[in-house]
N, C-alpha and C positions, 0 to 999 in steps of 0.2 A: 504494500500500500504506500502511496506517495505521502511522505511526511517531510513538513518543512523542518654466516649463513647458517645459521643455527639460531636457535631461539634466543640465546644469550644477548645478542646485540639489541633485540627488541624487547627490552625488559618491561615495557608498558603493556605488552600483550600478556594477560594472565591466562595460564593454562591449568586446567584440572583434568587429569587423565584417569580413566578406569578401563580395565580389561573385562570384557563381557563375553562369556562362553555360551555355548548352545543352549544349555538348560538353566542358566543362572537367572536369579532375580536381580532387581536393581541393587547396585552396590552403594547407592547413596540414600540417606534418610529421606523420607517423603517430603520434608520441608526444604531440602536442598534444591537448587535450580538446575539439577541434572537428574534425569530419570531414564532408566532403560528397562526393557521388558522382553520376555521371550515371545515367540510366535505360537500360534495355535491354529487349529482347524485344517489348514491346507497341507498337503503332502510336500515333503522336501523336494525341490526341483531336481531333475536329473543332472548328474555330475557332468554329462557330456554336452551341456549347452554350448552353442557356438555364438549366440548373440542374446542380448537382453534388451528390454525396453526400460529406459530411465526417464524420469520426469522432474521438472522443477516448477513449483507453483506456489505463489504467495496467495493463500486462501482468504486473507483479510478477516481473520478470526471468525469464520463462519461456524455455525452450530446448528443442531437439530435438523430440520428439513434441508437446509442448504448444505450442511455437512454430508447428509445422505446423498445428495446429488454429486458431490465431489467423490464420495466413495464409489458410487455407481460408475462415474467416469473413469476412475483409476482401474476399476475392475474391467471395464471395456477395453482398456489399453493393455491389459495383462502385464501390469507393471511389476518389475523385479526390484527396482531401486527408485525411491522418490525422495526429493529434498523439498520440504515444505517450509514456508515462512508464515509468521503471524498466526501461530497455533497457541490458543489459550489453554491453560491448565486449571487455574483457580481464580477466575475473574467473574465479577457479578454480571457483566454484560453477556456472558455466555453461561449463566446459571451455575457458576463454579463447577462446571463439568470438565473432567479431564479429557479434553478432545484429542490429545495426543494418544491416549490409551484407547479411546473409542475408535479412532481411525485404525489403529493396529489390530484391535480385536475383530473388527468387522471385515478387515482385509486378510486376516490370518497371517500377519507379518511381524517380524521382529521390529522393535523401534527404539529410538533414543530421542530424547527431547531436552533442550537446554534453553535457559533464559538468562538475560543479563541481571545484574544486581538491581533491585528496585531503587528508584530515586528516594532519597532520604525523606521520610515522612509519608511515603505512599502506603496506603492500606492494603494494596493488592500486589500480586506478582506482576512482573512485566510479561508481555506476550513473548513467545519463544519460537525457536526453529526446531524442525524435526527431521529425522531420517527414518524412512521405512524400508525394510529389506526382507527379501525372501531367504536371505542367508544370515547366519549368525554375525553379530557385530562385535568386533574386538578393538582394543586400543581406542575406546570412545573418548573423545577429547572436547571439552567445552573451552572455547576461546573467547575471552572478553576482548573485544576489538578496541584498539587505541582511539583516543579522541572522542570525548563526550559531545553529545548534541545538546539541544535546547534543555535548559533546566537541569543539566547534569545527566541526562539520559544516556545510557550505554546501549550498545548493540553486541550481538554475539554471532559466532559461527560454531558449527558442530561438525567434528570429523570422526570417521570410523573406518576400520579396515574390514573388508569382506573377502571371503575366499569362495570362488565359484569353480568347482571342480579342482583343477590344478592351478588356476589363476587367482592370485591375490590382487586386490586393488584398493586404493584409498579414495574415499568419497567425502565430500563436504557439502553442508547446507549453510548458506551465508545470507545474512540480512544486514546490509550496510546502512549507515546513517545518511540522512538527506541534507540537513542544514549544517554542513561543514564544508570547508574549502575543498576543491578538487584534489589538491595534493594530499589532504588528510583522508579522503576516500580511497586513494591509491594506497596509502599507508595501511588502511584496514584490510585491503586485499593482500598486501604483502605479509601481513600477520598470518594469514591463512597459508600462504606459500612457505612462510618460515616454519610453520608447524609441519608441513609436508617435507621440509628439508631434513627432518629427523629420520626419514626413511630412505632406502636406496633410490637413486635416480631412475633405476630401471623399473621401479614399481609403477604400473599404470595408475592413473588418478583421474578423478572427475571433480570439478568445482562448479557448483550450481547455486543459483539463488537470485535474490533481489538485490542488485548492486546499487539501486537508486541512482542510476547514471542518467539523470534527466537532462543534464547539460550536454550539448554536442562535444564539448571539450572532454568531459568525463568518458563518453563513449570511445573517443579516440585514444585516450590514455589507457583505458581498460584493454583495448585491442593491442596497444603497444606493449603493455606489461606482460600479457600472456604470450603473445606471438614471439617476442624476443626470447622467451624461455622455452620455446618449442611446443606450445600448446596450440590446439586448433578448435574451432567451433564450426558446426554446419550452418549456423545462423548468420544472416546479414544484420543490418541495423534496422530492420522493420520493428514497428512498435509492439510492445508487449503489455501495455497499460492503456486503459481508456476510462476517462471519467466524463460524464455528461454535466455540462454547466448550462447556464441559461441560453446563451446565443451560439455556442459551439462546443465541440468535444475536444478534450485534451487527450492527446495521444503521445506516449513517450516510450523510449527504449530503456527499460529498467532491468529486465531479467535476462540471465545468461546460462548457458551450459558450455563449459570448457573441458577439453579432454587432452590427456597426455598419455602417449603410448597406446592409444585406442583409435579405431576407425569407426565410421558411422555408415549406416544404411539409410533408410528413410527417416524423415524427421518432419516436424511441423509445429505451428502455434495454433492451438485450437480456439477459435473465436466463437464457437457455438455454445460454450458454457459461460454464463454471465453472472454467477453467484459472487464473484469477486471483481474488483476493478483491475485485476491482473488477469492475463490469459496464461494457461499452462503451456510450457514448452515440453516437447517429448522428442526423443530420438532413439532409434535402434542402434545399440552399440555392439560392434563385433569384437568378440574376445580374442586376445592373442593366443597363438598356439603354444608358445613357450611359457614356462612358469616363471613368475617374478615373486620372490619371497620378501615379506616385510622385515 
């Protein structure tokens, strides 16, 4: 939603890491701003998968009937990995429902959810980011992004490692701040890449999310940051956000999917689902033949 080489050098990026195995429960107390959970219902995917569908979607804290529409859409895409943003866990506007858990349970997927520290004096948790996966999540990492926004508001990213057959990959869900200078937005993305630097360079990776790149300069800087480091995206600069105002529609390029060490097949931005002011991005990712170990 639109709102106005190692980790050591970036000490302003706070990292909290947990390893989550196939049958484990959350390793964090329920009042911590990191939650993980096991999957249920669906059978484990075949280890011989050659490609998977991944999705990035800012759901704009939808709940109840709107959340069910999102769940139905994700089911229709047969999603194996999803990075969601603006997912509420305990807020009055969404009836204090743990929507992160609801999404995972109804889809039969593993999940991890993280939120930034609440602004001092706030009575409720901040909205968070989520990873949904058909595969166990390991090395789950909550990254508090540098540079606070209005009123001291923080933003987070969430990383995890999944193993699909013989292939391991690192995946991130990112929600960057809006009302900060472009250079600071790039710093927030670098914090994510700095977390990835803890792992071998040969490890395939996916960075997805709402980068809030509403300025043309930010769009260009995002492309420069990732392409210089060998990342690729199947998406051009078409808009991923639309909000209706009195005389015209605001359309912006906010959301991204970047891949390292992976190739893509079909992809798209689905403008037929309108429960959020963002549209979901999806792409079929072809898995590498060789194994990369984290």
